[in-house]
N, C-alpha and C positions, 0 to 999 in steps of 0.2 A: 152833584158835582160829580164828574168821572173819575172813576178809580186810575189811581197813576200803577202802570206795570211795571215792577221791579225786573231787573234783566237779574237773570241767574249767572253767575260765575262758571266761565266755561271752564271745561275740565282741565288740570293741566295737560301741559303736553310731557310726551311718555323722557324720562331719561334717557340721553341719548348713550346708546352701548359702548363700555368701555372697549378700545381699541387695542388687540391683543399685542404687546409685544414681537417685533419682527424676529429679536432674541429667543422667546418664548417657545414661536412655532419654530424653528429649529431647531430647536433642544426636544420639542415634541417629535418633528419629525425624525433626530437622531435618534430616538427611544424607540420607536416603533421600528426603526429600520434595523436596528440590533437588535429586537427578540425576532423579527423577520429570519435573519442571518443566524442568531442563534437557534432559533427551531431549524433551518433548514440546513445544517452541518451537524445536529444535533441527530437526526431521523432521515432524513433524505438521501444528502450528498455533501462529501467532506472532500476536499483538495488535500492531494500526497505527492510529496517527490521522493523518489529513492533517492536513499543515502547511503548505500556501498552498493557491490558487486557482488551479492550475494544472490542474484537472480537471474544473473546471467544465463543462457541467451536471451530470456524472454524481456528480462525490464535492465537497463541499461542507469548507472550514474546517471543524472540530467533528463531522469522522463517525469513527467507530469502527470497524475491521472485522477481519475474520481473514483472515490471508494461509495459503496451503497450500505447505509446503515442501519437499515431495516433487515436482511437478510435474514441474522440471528437472533434476534433481539435485542434488547437497550441496557446499559448496566450504565454505573457512573462513568464506566472508561469512554462510553458513547459521548458525554457533555465535553463540554474546552474545558482545559483543564481539572478533568476528572470531579466537578464536581461532586460532592456525598449527596447527591438529591435525588437519586434512583434505589431503591434498597435492591441487592442480588441484582438477580437479572428479571427482566420480566417479557412476554412473548415470546421467551426461548426458543432456537428452533437450534438444530447442532450443525455444525456443516458436512460438504460432504467431503470425502477421498477425496484430492485437485484440487478443490479450492484455494487460490489464492488471496489470502485473510490477511487485513491490518490488524495489528494488535498490541497493549501495552505491555511492553518487556516487564519479565520481572524487576521489585523494588531494587535489585544491583543496578540493572539498566532501565531506567524509570523514563525509558521516551519512547516512540509506536516504532513497529518494528511491522517487514514482511516477509513473509514465508510461504510455502504450499502446503496444508496439509496431508499427510502421510496416514498416521494412523489416528483410529479414534477410541472413545472407552471401550476397554475389553480388549483391545487388540495387543499382537506382540509385533516388534519392530527389532529388525538387527540388520547392519550392512557385514557383509562376506564378503571380501576382495571386491567392495566396491559397487556391489547389486545389493538391491534392498530386499529383505524376505519379508514378507508381509504373512502374519499370522502362519508359519510356518513356510510357506510358498515363494520361490521367488516369482521378482515382480521382472516381468519382461524386459530387458534391455537392448536395443539391436544399436550396432553402429551407423549411422548416416554418415552425411559429408562432414570437413572439419567447419566446425567456428571462427570466424575469424572478426575481427573488429580493430580500425584505426586507434591509431597512440594519438591520443587528444588528450586536452586540458580534464574531458571529467575520465581519462584510461591513460595517464601520462605509462613510461615505459617501466615507471617503478612499481606500476601495479603487476605487468607481466614479464616473469623469471626471464633470463637469457633465451634460457631451453626454449622458449615457446613465441620468441619475436622472429619478426620474416618480412619479406616485400611481397605487395600486390604487384600484379601484373602491371600500373602505371607507376612503381618503384617508392611505391609509398607504404611507410613503416605499419606494420600490423602486428597484430596478437593473435593465431593459432593456437585453438585447443580441439582434442578427440570431442564428437557431439555421440549423445545417444538418443535414442529415445526410448521414454518407460510409458508403458501402459498400464494401468492401476485395476485392479479386479472389475469396476464399473466402469470401464472402457473410458477412463481418462486419458487422456495421452499426451505427453509433453517433452520437449528435448532439456536435456542434462549435460552439465559437463564434467568430462573426468581429465585429471593432468598426471595421473597414474596413481602409484600405491602410496597412498598415505594413512600409515597404521593407524594411526586415532581417529580418522575419519573413516577409513574404510572397512574396517575388522572392529566390531563393537561385542561389548554382551545383549543378552536379551533382556528390552525395554519391556514390558509391560503397562500400557498406558491406562490411568487410573481413573474413575467415574470422575466426571464433571471436567476430561482436559482431552485435547487434544497432542498429537506429535506432529512436529511441522519440520521442516527443511527444505534447506535452499537447494535452488537447479545447481546452482553452482558447486558441486558438492564439497571439493577442497578449499573452497573459502567463503564455509558460510557457518558462522557460529547458530544454530540451531537446537534442535533436542538430545541431538546425541552429547552435549553436552550439557552438565551442569551448569547453572552463571555462578562466575562473571564471565567467564569462558564464552558460555551459551544461552541458550534458551530455557534449558530442562521441560520439562512437560506444561503446557499453557494453559492455564483454567481458561472453562467459556466465559464466564465475565469479563474478563479480559481481553476477547473479540471487538473490535471498535467494527468491522465492515469487513466487507466483499471490492475487490479490484477489480472492476469493471470494465472502464474507459480511460484509453489513453489520447491525452487532449493535445501535449505538447512535448517536443524533444528537443535538446540543445548538446554540442559535444564539449559545450562549455568555451570555446572558443571567440564569443560575443562580447564584443566592448563596448559598454553606455552611453562611451560618446561617440560612438560611430555606429550611424543608423545600420546602416546596410548588414555590417557584422549581424545580426539579429537575425537577417534572413541566412546568411552563409551558415552560420553556426548551427540553424536549425536542421534536427533529421528530419525529413520530410518524410521517410517513407515509414518511422516510426509512430507516425501520431497518423494513429488510425480510432476510428470508433470500432473499435471489438471486444467481444468479452474477451475475458482471461480464463475462461472454463478450459479452452483446447488451445492446440498451436498445430492444428491442421495446414495450416497458410502462411504463406511469407508473411502478410497485414499482420496476422493473429502472431506473427512473435514474439513481440514485443511487451509486452503485460508483461568467510574472508580468510597453505599451511599455517599461518595463524586462521584464529575462529570470531573476527568482531563480527557484531552483527551488521 
């Protein structure tokens, strides 16, 4: 009698993979995007918009620029919300005289500020009749053509004292200031503004910059709360670890006259000559020029 072959049970079919929900995919994508943005803003580039007139004639209110984050190292102030995840300052490099830096202001003024580095640790800085005296030597200050700026919503008439108001060849209202070229010992050159004699700003004691700090000033010398003034009127000495980065690229500028509901005004309000991919280290050309009696920062 022939043996009956008993068929083997077929292998069970593998269970179908459970499809991921669209919500989970979206959440995962957003987490990855947030991490990329966090890394980019903390360690590569961060956008910054100019909040005051203290860096005229180079930077206007309404200018938008990128700040490179790696030039001077990293600290907690490199991170969003100044998260205390980085102890002290790592990969540290000191700025050079003349660099335009963004830093976190003192606790009394706990917000981002932009100024120019004038003095390094060990330097002495003084103002005499509106001229910088660096380590006992006057910094050359040569008069050049007047600086003019149109009166716009981002620079209203209230910002321009009556003595400096004027009109241009087309009859438009402008503000006109005396302008000078300063040249630091390392060759960095840039423009500064001078409104005349302001004793508290133009004639100061000698400042000795402590170790681990820099002395900063605004280019609009009579309208800048900087290291010449102690907080809360100014910045005092700026600790290196509070420096967030170096201003490098201007990518947009507006005079403030745009209306969000009128798209064509977005273009008419743009300062196209100020939108230039240029370093803020020097100001030898017109394209590179862009990059407060009361001393608000």
